[in-house]
Each structure stands twice: as structure tokens, then as C-alpha cells.
C-alpha positions in Angstrom: -28.2 43.0 42.0 -27.5 42.5 38.2 -25.1 39.6 38.8 -27.8 37.6 40.7 -30.4 37.6 37.9 -31.5 34.5 36.1 -29.4 35.5 33.1 -26.2 35.8 35.1 -26.7 32.6 37.3 -28.0 30.0 34.9 -27.6 28.4 31.5 -31.3 27.7 30.6 -30.3 25.2 28.0 -29.4 22.9 30.9 -32.9 22.4 32.3 -36.2 20.9 31.1 -37.9 23.8 33.0 -36.5 26.6 30.8 -39.9 27.8 29.9 -40.8 28.5 33.5 -38.0 31.2 33.7 -39.4 33.2 30.8 -40.3 36.7 31.8 -38.8 36.5 35.3 -35.8 38.5 36.4 -34.7 36.8 39.7 -34.9 33.0 40.2 -36.8 33.2 43.5 -39.8 34.6 41.7 -40.4 31.1 40.3 -40.6 29.3 43.7 -44.4 29.7 44.0 -44.9 28.5 40.4 -43.0 25.2 40.4 -45.9 23.0 41.3 -48.3 24.1 38.6 -45.5 24.1 36.0 -44.6 20.5 36.7 -48.2 19.3 36.4 -48.6 21.1 33.1 -45.3 19.9 31.7 -45.7 16.4 32.9 -48.9 15.9 30.8 -47.0 17.0 27.7 -43.9 14.8 28.1 -43.4 12.2 25.3 -44.7 8.8 26.4 -41.9 7.0 24.5 -39.3 8.6 26.9 -41.3 9.2 30.1 -43.6 7.2 32.2 -46.1 8.4 34.9 -44.9 5.9 37.6 -47.4 7.1 40.1 -49.9 10.0 40.3 -48.2 13.1 38.9 -44.7 11.6 39.1 -43.1 11.4 35.6 -39.8 9.6 35.3 -37.7 9.1 32.2 -37.3 5.5 31.2 -33.5 6.0 31.3 -33.6 7.3 34.9 -32.4 5.0 37.7 -34.7 5.0 40.8 -33.9 2.8 43.9 -36.8 0.8 45.1 -36.3 2.3 48.6 -36.7 5.9 47.3 -39.9 7.8 48.2 -41.2 10.2 45.5 -44.3 12.2 46.0 -45.9 14.2 43.2 -45.8 16.4 41.4 -42.3 15.6 40.3 -40.3 15.1 37.1 -37.2 12.9 37.0 -35.4 13.6 33.8 -33.2 11.3 31.6 -30.3 9.5 33.1 -31.0 10.9 36.6 -30.2 8.7 39.6 -32.4 8.6 42.7 -30.5 6.5 45.2 -31.4 4.5 48.3 -33.7 6.2 50.8 -33.9 9.5 48.9 -37.1 11.4 49.8 -38.7 13.7 47.3 -41.6 15.4 49.0 -43.0 16.9 45.9 -42.8 20.0 43.6 -39.4 18.8 42.3 -37.7 18.7 39.0 -34.5 16.5 38.9 -32.5 17.3 35.8 -30.8 15.1 33.3 -27.9 13.1 34.8 -28.5 14.6 38.3 -27.9 12.6 41.5 -30.2 12.6 44.5 -28.5 10.5 47.1 -28.9 8.5 50.3 -31.2 10.2 52.8 -31.4 13.4 50.7 -34.7 15.3 50.9 -36.0 17.6 48.3 -39.0 19.9 48.4 -40.1 22.6 45.9 -36.9 22.6 44.0 -35.4 22.7 40.5 -32.2 20.8 40.0 -30.6 21.7 36.7 -28.9 19.0 34.7 -25.9 17.2 36.3 -26.6 18.6 39.8 -25.3 16.4 42.6 -26.9 16.3 46.1 -25.6 12.8 46.9 -25.3 12.5 50.7 -27.6 13.5 53.5 -28.6 16.9 52.0 -31.8 18.9 52.6 -32.7 21.1 49.7 -36.0 23.1 50.0 -37.4 26.0 48.1 -34.3 26.3 46.1 -32.9 26.3 42.5 -29.5 24.6 41.8 -27.8 25.4 38.6 -26.0 23.2 36.1 -23.3 20.9 37.6 -23.7 22.5 41.1 -22.7 20.1 43.9 -23.6 20.1 47.6 -21.1 18.2 49.8 -22.2 15.6 52.3 -24.4 17.0 55.1 -24.8 20.5 53.5 -28.3 21.9 53.6 -30.5 24.8 52.7 -32.3 26.4 55.6 -35.5 27.7 54.0 -37.4 29.4 56.9 -36.0 32.2 59.2 -36.0 31.5 62.9 -38.4 34.4 63.5 -40.7 33.3 60.6 -40.6 36.7 58.9 -40.4 37.1 55.1 -37.0 36.6 53.5 -35.0 39.5 52.1 -32.2 39.1 49.6 -29.2 41.3 50.6 -26.0 42.3 48.9 -24.1 45.1 50.5 -26.4 48.0 50.9 -28.9 46.6 48.3 -31.8 44.5 49.3 -34.9 43.0 47.7 -38.0 42.1 49.6 -39.1 38.7 48.2 -42.5 38.4 49.9 -41.6 34.8 50.6 -41.7 33.0 53.9 -39.9 30.0 52.5 -36.8 30.5 50.4 -33.7 28.4 50.7 -30.8 29.1 48.3 -30.2 29.9 44.6 -27.0 28.3 43.4 -25.6 29.4 40.0 -24.0 27.0 37.6 -20.9 25.0 38.8 -21.2 26.1 42.4 -19.4 23.8 44.9 -20.7 23.8 48.5 -18.4 22.1 51.1 -19.5 19.4 53.5 -21.7 20.3 56.5 -22.4 23.8 55.3 -25.6 25.7 56.0 -27.0 28.0 53.4 -29.3 30.4 55.3 -32.7 31.7 53.9 -32.2 34.0 51.0 -28.7 32.9 50.1 -27.7 33.5 46.4 -24.4 32.2 45.1 -23.0 33.2 41.8 -21.6 30.9 39.2 -18.3 29.1 39.6 -18.0 29.8 43.3 -16.6 27.5 46.0 -17.8 27.4 49.6 -15.5 26.0 52.3 -16.7 23.0 54.3 -18.7 23.8 57.6 -19.5 27.3 56.4 -22.5 29.3 57.5 -23.5 31.3 54.4 -25.9 34.3 54.3 -26.7 36.8 51.6 -25.3 37.0 48.1 -21.9 35.7 47.2 -20.4 37.0 43.9 -19.6 34.7 40.9 -16.0 33.3 40.7 -15.4 33.5 44.5 -14.0 31.4 47.3 -16.2 31.7 50.4 -14.0 31.0 53.4 -16.2 32.4 56.2 -18.5 35.4 56.8 -16.6 38.5 55.8 -13.8 36.6 54.1 -14.4 36.0 50.5 -11.6 35.8 47.9 -11.8 36.1 44.1 -10.6 33.1 42.1 -7.4 33.7 40.2 
């Protein structure tokens, strides 16, 4: 599971939440801690760059937020981020510098690193998306198993019990997810991997891969 650790998945220089990752090994360990971290960090943000636009919602003055967007706290919208028409941020969300949250996209309990794009009809819940990762139109994270049991992360014969009922997906830096794909609970995708459109993804996908379908994963040349 070494390749699916925080160190292997993410460049921590590309998130305002870098301090949250300290002392953790796997990114899903942070999901229960996002809310309290946002509240503590929001109070310390410099007032010359950030404004508390509503209760526990801090937005950079350089961010662009559509008047039709709905943002519930706690949340931090970082510099140059774009929150588009009818986006819905349910709370416990960090939107990184230059990130895009698009039309009818819903976020809940997430960290979006800088330059992440979830621009069209996406649902991202209980997930962490690395630097410059992109989810195509209609692609979603499924964050609860159908039988409501706790999520297990699996890679080959290895598995880790997370103790979490809600766990969407961990995307490493520069991951591309094709349109209308579903990332099942406990999905972890390594850096620089591409997922074909309309895919159903489960488990851990190595870095530098092309995911075509379940059981058909090619290495990039």
C-alpha cells in the first residue's frame, strides 16, 4: 500500500490544508478531521486577503462566486477559485487556489487541492482530490456502500479497514476521470492516471495508469 500513502499521492505545497496532513499516513485518515480544521484555519486567515462572507465561510477576495451558488459552512474558498452557477457546497469543504466548482456540482466533506476542476454536474463527497485533478462531466464519487457496511481499501491481496462508513475517493495529483464515471466507496487513484469515460472504478489504481475497465489497466508509456 506504499504507493497510496499521502506522500506518494499528493504535493502538499499545493493546498492550504497542508498542516492537516501532518502525522497521517493515508489520506482517508483525515476525513473525520476536515470540519474542525477548517474552523480553526478560517479564524487565522489574513483579513486583507479573505472575508468571512457568511457564518464560517471564508472566501478569498480574489475568488469568483456566482450569486446563484449555495455555500454552507464551514468552508474555505481559496484565491482565484471559481464557484459557478448553481454550485452547492454543503459544508466541510476546502476549495483550493484556482480550482473550479461548476454548474450543479455538489461538494461535501472534501479537500480540493489547487487547480482541481469539478466543472459539470459532479458529486464529490468524503473525498480528497489532488493538484490539477479533473473530473469529467457527470462523474461522481459514491461515498456509501449499498449495504451500509464500513469501507475497506483493497489492492490485490492487501486490504486496510478504514473504520469509515462514508468514504468516496482519493485522487492523486493530475488524475483525469472521464465523463459519467462512478468512483465506488474506497477508490484510491494514483498520480497521473487516466480513467476512461463511463467507467465503474473500485479499489486502488496504480500511478501512471490508464484505466479502461475493471481488470483492464494499462501502464502509460
